[in-house]
ZAPA-115652 format. One record per residue (C-alpha): z, y, x. Coordinates in steps of 0.05 Angstrom, whole numbers, padded with zeros to 5 digits, always signed. Example, Ala and Ser with C-alpha at 12.3 -4.5 7.8 and 13.67 -1.06 7.14 Angstrom:
2
+00156-00090+00246 +00143-00021+00273 
//
This chain:
436
+00000+00000+00000 -00014+00070+00022 +00021+00132-00007 -00027+00189-00019 -00016+00263-00027 -00076+00301-00052 -00094+00372-00033 -00119+00422-00085 -00162+00483-00089 -00174+00524-00151 -00247+00524-00170 -00274+00561-00231 -00338+00543-00266 -00389+00564-00213 -00450+00579-00255 -00475+00577-00327 -00541+00578-00362 -00565+00568-00433 -00596+00501-00450 -00627+00489-00517 -00639+00451-00566 -00305+00208-00584 -00317+00173-00526 -00283+00106-00533 -00278+00077-00463 -00269+00003-00449 -00221+00017-00393 -00161+00051-00425 -00128-00014-00443 -00055+00004-00445 -00070+00076-00462 -00132+00075-00506 -00185+00127-00488 -00188+00162-00556 -00191+00233-00532 -00153+00257-00594 -00081+00240-00576 -00036+00287-00614 +00005+00341-00580 +00067+00312-00613 +00059+00247-00574 +00056+00282-00506 +00115+00277-00459 +00161+00338-00457 +00141+00350-00385 +00070+00354-00357 +00057+00298-00309 +00044+00312-00235 -00024+00294-00207 -00002+00285-00135 +00035+00218-00139 -00013+00162-00120 -00007+00096-00082 -00070+00060-00059 -00073-00016-00068 -00131-00058-00042 -00143-00112-00094 -00200-00147-00057 -00238-00137+00009 -00283-00198+00003 -00319-00190-00063 -00388-00223-00063 -00453-00190-00084 -00504-00215-00134 -00555-00227-00080 -00512-00280-00046 -00527-00326-00105 -00592-00303-00137 -00652-00257-00126 -00658-00201-00111 -00620-00207-00046 -00601-00133-00043 -00568-00131-00112 -00494-00116-00120 -00452-00119-00183 -00447-00061-00231 -00394-00086-00279 -00322-00062-00282 -00274-00072-00340 -00200-00082-00354 -00164-00123-00406 -00110-00175-00416 -00145-00242-00405 -00082-00286-00402 -00039-00255-00457 +00017-00232-00410 +00014-00160-00435 -00017-00133-00370 -00087-00107-00358 -00128-00151-00312 -00190-00126-00276 -00258-00157-00288 -00318-00143-00243 -00380-00181-00224 -00366-00255-00230 -00291-00249-00221 -00227-00238-00259 -00169-00208-00219 -00102-00225-00252 -00050-00170-00253 +00012-00193-00213 +00057-00144-00250 +00114-00106-00216 +00089-00051-00170 +00019-00084-00168 +00023-00095-00093 +00028-00171-00096 -00032-00217-00091 -00082-00210-00148 -00104-00281-00165 -00180-00284-00166 -00217-00329-00214 -00292-00342-00210 -00329-00345-00276 -00370-00404-00251 -00436-00370-00263 -00472-00313-00228 -00462-00259-00280 -00444-00185-00279 -00383-00180-00324 -00376-00110-00351 -00339-00108-00417 -00274-00134-00447 -00260-00142-00521 -00212-00181-00566 -00247-00222-00619 -00217-00254-00681 -00246-00323-00667 -00245-00324-00591 -00187-00278-00572 -00194-00241-00505 -00268-00241-00488 -00310-00219-00429 -00382-00196-00439 -00427-00207-00379 -00500-00197-00361 -00550-00240-00323 -00608-00205-00357 -00643-00220-00399 -00584-00264-00418 -00518-00236-00445 -00458-00283-00443 -00389-00284-00475 -00331-00316-00436 -00267-00335-00471 -00209-00385-00467 -00215-00449-00505 -00156-00447-00551 -00141-00522-00542 -00154-00534-00468 -00142-00464-00441 -00206-00471-00400 -00254-00413-00392 -00314-00425-00436 -00381-00389-00438 -00434-00379-00491 -00503-00347-00487 -00498-00297-00544 -00557-00249-00538 -00616-00226-00496 -00640-00156-00476 -00695-00138-00426 -00675-00134-00352 -00676-00067-00317 -00708-00044-00253 -00641-00062-00220 -00641-00128-00259 -00574-00116-00294 -00555-00052-00331 -00510+00004-00307 -00490+00029-00376 -00444-00011-00422 -00392+00004-00475 -00360-00023-00538 -00351+00021-00599 -00347+00017-00674 -00415+00046-00691 -00415+00019-00762 -00348+00050-00779 -00310-00015-00788 -00252-00044-00751 -00295-00086-00704 -00333-00061-00644 -00406-00067-00628 -00432-00078-00557 -00478-00025-00529 -00520-00039-00467 -00568+00007-00430 -00629-00032-00407 -00704-00030-00401 -00733+00007-00460 -00669+00042-00481 -00601+00029-00512 -00588-00037-00548 -00533-00051-00598 -00508-00122-00603 -00467-00142-00664 -00416-00196-00646 -00415-00250-00699 -00351-00288-00715 -00351-00361-00731 -00301-00414-00750 -00258-00431-00810 -00236-00379-00860 -00197-00386-00924 -00215-00360-00993 -00166-00331-01044 -00149-00401-01067 -00133-00425-00997 -00196-00467-00992 -00229-00472-00924 -00300-00449-00912 -00342-00443-00849 -00364-00374-00825 -00424-00368-00779 -00451-00416-00727 -00428-00412-00654 -00498-00432-00632 -00530-00372-00666 -00549-00311-00626 -00517-00244-00640 -00564-00193-00672 -00594-00142-00624 -00623-00075-00644 -00658-00022-00602 -00629+00044-00627 -00647+00094-00572 -00718+00085-00547 -00731+00109-00476 -00658+00124-00462 -00639+00117-00389 -00612+00050-00365 -00555+00087-00330 -00490+00112-00359 -00481+00137-00430 -00424+00164-00474 -00402+00149-00545 -00373+00205-00587 -00379+00242-00653 -00428+00296-00633 -00440+00328-00701 -00372+00322-00735 -00394+00274-00789 -00341+00222-00772 -00386+00169-00742 -00400+00155-00668 -00464+00179-00636 -00490+00165-00566 -00505+00212-00508 -00550+00192-00450 -00605+00211-00403 -00676+00208-00431 -00737+00180-00397 -00792+00228-00418 -00856+00187-00427 -00904+00201-00370 -00851+00226-00322 -00811+00189-00268 -00769+00138-00305 -00722+00131-00246 -00704+00205-00247 -00687+00224-00319 -00671+00298-00320 -00665+00309-00396 -00597+00298-00430 -00599+00280-00504 -00554+00255-00559 -00575+00203-00609 -00553+00212-00681 -00520+00153-00715 -00553+00140-00782 -00498+00094-00805 -00496+00087-00880 -00457+00031-00912 -00450+00001-00843 -00524-00006-00828 -00551+00023-00763 -00612-00021-00753 -00664+00033-00741 -00684+00080-00685 -00636+00138-00681 -00659+00211-00682 -00658+00246-00614 -00629+00315-00602 -00633+00353-00536 -00570+00374-00499 -00601+00404-00436 -00629+00388-00368 -00605+00366-00300 -00638+00382-00233 -00635+00310-00208 -00624+00242-00241 -00575+00238-00298 -00528+00182-00278 -00457+00181-00308 -00445+00212-00377 -00382+00227-00416 -00370+00266-00480 -00306+00299-00507 -00279+00367-00529 -00262+00400-00462 -00246+00471-00483 -00206+00459-00547 -00256+00490-00595 -00264+00427-00637 -00336+00414-00614 -00355+00355-00571 -00380+00374-00502 -00420+00332-00452 -00405+00317-00378 -00459+00292-00331 -00455+00269-00258 -00520+00268-00220 -00545+00214-00174 -00584+00228-00110 -00623+00176-00072 -00620+00164-00014 -00564+00215-00020 -00567+00245+00050 -00552+00316+00026 -00494+00344-00015 -00539+00369-00071 -00517+00329-00132 -00482+00368-00187 -00427+00354-00238 -00445+00391-00302 -00409+00407-00367 -00452+00423-00427 -00407+00462-00474 -00428+00455-00547 -00437+00520-00584 -00432+00534-00658 -00498+00515-00688 -00507+00454-00643 -00537+00484-00580 -00506+00473-00511 -00489+00518-00452 -00491+00486-00384 -00438+00500-00330 -00436+00472-00260 -00367+00447-00238 -00386+00426-00167 -00446+00409-00124 -00432+00355-00071 -00455+00286-00050 -00482+00237-00102 -00430+00222-00156 -00443+00155-00189 -00374+00156-00219 -00343+00192-00278 -00288+00187-00330 -00253+00234-00378 -00179+00227-00395 -00115+00267-00402 -00085+00248-00335 -00028+00298-00335 -00013+00289-00410 -00015+00363-00424 -00060+00357-00485 -00128+00372-00453 -00178+00326-00419 -00187+00321-00344 -00244+00291-00304 -00245+00238-00250 -00304+00227-00203 -00318+00202-00133 -00372+00210-00080 -00418+00151-00072 -00450+00182-00010 -00429+00227+00048 -00378+00222+00103 -00315+00241+00065 -00324+00196+00004 -00273+00234-00036 -00238+00210-00099 -00226+00271-00143 -00189+00294-00204 -00213+00357-00238 -00153+00384-00275 -00171+00421-00340 -00134+00486-00356 -00148+00474-00430 -00206+00523-00433 -00257+00483-00394 -00241+00511-00325 -00224+00459-00272 -00178+00453-00212 -00200+00403-00159 -00151+00353-00129 -00173+00304-00076 -00134+00240-00086 -00162+00198-00029 -00220+00196+00021 -00260+00144+00059 -00269+00093+00002 -00338+00091-00029 -00342+00084-00104 -00400+00065-00149 -00391+00061-00225 -00317+00071-00211 -00263+00125-00215 -00243+00094-00282 -00176+00109-00314 -00132+00055-00345 -00058+00042-00348 -00056-00020-00304 +00020-00026-00296 +00037-00007-00368 +00084+00050-00349 +00050+00102-00393 +00008+00140-00342 -00064+00127-00323 -00082+00092-00258 -00152+00092-00227 -00197+00033-00210 -00263+00030-00172 -00315-00015-00142 -00369+00002-00091 -00443-00008-00075 -00449+00008-00001 -00378-00019+00008 -00388-00073-00044 -00334-00121-00018 -00277-00077-00042 -00241-00071-00108 -00196-00009-00108 -00134+00011-00147 -00097+00077-00143 -00029+00069-00177 -00005+00131-00212 +00070+00142-00197 +00077+00206-00238 +00123+00177-00292 +00164+00138-00241 +00174+00204-00204 +00200+00242-00264 
//
């Protein structure tokens, strides 16, 4: 373990320009990522953001290319959830489950191989299967769960979506798009965003107590393309128009332009009516980026009741510090005003959460390129101005800097994986509540 003390510098929004026209993360297991937590539930004292302990969970994680083509491919998946019903959030990435040792998290994290070369990226709890991992080996999508009789890990091929240019997708979430109590699976892949509807199966009981069979475990789960030409990178899920259903925000691949460098940010309007979403969603423009739209989040960042959008740019090969972190503040009437938070090395990492529990939403990001490889918190002042805190340096992150309460103490920890440094699984334990 390594105790870390961040340094801070106050940075206002650097620039703004007009651009025309609630995220439910899969990582906030112990503290769900609904960015609407009431002020009444906040602790009496604002949490410090300078109490972090680094824990190396793994330094020998394999890469996809060690088992299958292409040889250069790493894993993109990262999720957290309780896979063994001990009340603690385990970490799921690539083809492995890392079991939470409890305590101060510094003991050995038992590593279990899924037994198949897949890129596990989502966790959900299902009525028939219990704790479930969703994993890609595109075009195949698998569900892994514990057999309730033997306790053995079992897999099922549940759906198919097209493979991406990087084989597996880099955008994945679960959310209740139909407005019910059960989540859909949303995957970014070739051609756009696909919604998979998990189907339950097994014995149910009618009002007279008679058994009847629901579904067929051999049947595929329905798949619908809802956002055509959306980027196969990160996307957000949030209510963008205040109509009480969840929309999607993503990069957009303009037909005829470079599909690998989407520079248009859009939101896709959920047409849900009576639970049906099986149609292409209407597209609305948010604004533009200079370089590739990579990670996307959406939440109200300035307290005006309107959902804003955050985008972290990717730069390849990333030799220069010219990637920007943008906020698109939603205006009355539905237009957006872009502001630049920072321009630095490529940021393929982003999350939004109230880390200091002061009632507004902060940002986490990390540099994927450059010499410093900083892990950063951008503390929100409540009005959409951000104070930068560097939590750690020298540890590359890719699709990381995710917030989740790993030790169950009520504050949010941070987890990461890498691409260039793909062998590592990182955890930064938040000791803010312990220090109060």
